[in-house]
C-alpha positions, -999 to +999 in steps of 0.1 A: +033+507+581+062+495+558+086+526+567+080+541+533+074+579+534+054+591+506+062+625+493+037+650+479+043+652+443+031+673+412+036+680+377+032+718+368+025+730+330+038+765+327+030+791+302+058+818+299+063+849+281+075+842+244+113+834+244+119+833+281+118+793+284+155+792+294+153+821+317+124+805+336+141+772+338+173+788+351+149+804+379+135+771+388+167+754+394+177+768+427+142+758+442+148+727+463+115+712+456+119+712+418+133+679+407+131+682+369+120+709+343+117+704+306+110+728+278+082+714+255+063+721+224+025+724+224+000+742+246+024+746+274+061+759+274+076+741+305+068+709+323+082+708+359+081+679+385+078+691+421+082+671+453+077+681+489+077+665+523+039+676+528+010+686+507+011+719+525+048+725+514+040+716+479+010+740+478+033+767+492+061+762+467+037+762+439+015+792+451+042+814+466+074+805+448+068+792+411+037+811+403+055+843+412+085+838+391+090+865+366+080+857+331+054+829+342+021+839+328+000+807+339+003+774+354-018+741+357-009+719+385-015+680+384-011+664+418+001+628+416-019+605+437 
C-alpha cells in the first residue's frame, strides 16, 4: 500500500425543469460531496462531479440528496473507476 486513499467519484448528468439551471446549481453548492457543477448545452442541463470517502457515501448523496432536489427531473450517474 502506498498511503494513497482512493475516493469514490462520479459524474452526474442532470435534467432539470426548463429555466431552473442556476437555481439547481445554487442548491448543489452547499452539498459537501459536490466538487464542481457546470451548466451545459445538449441532452443534459448540468454536469456534476461528486466525491465521497466511500462508495456507500457516494450512493447515498446521489440517491438521497441530489436526486431529491427540487427541479431535478432525471439523473444519469457515471462512476469513475
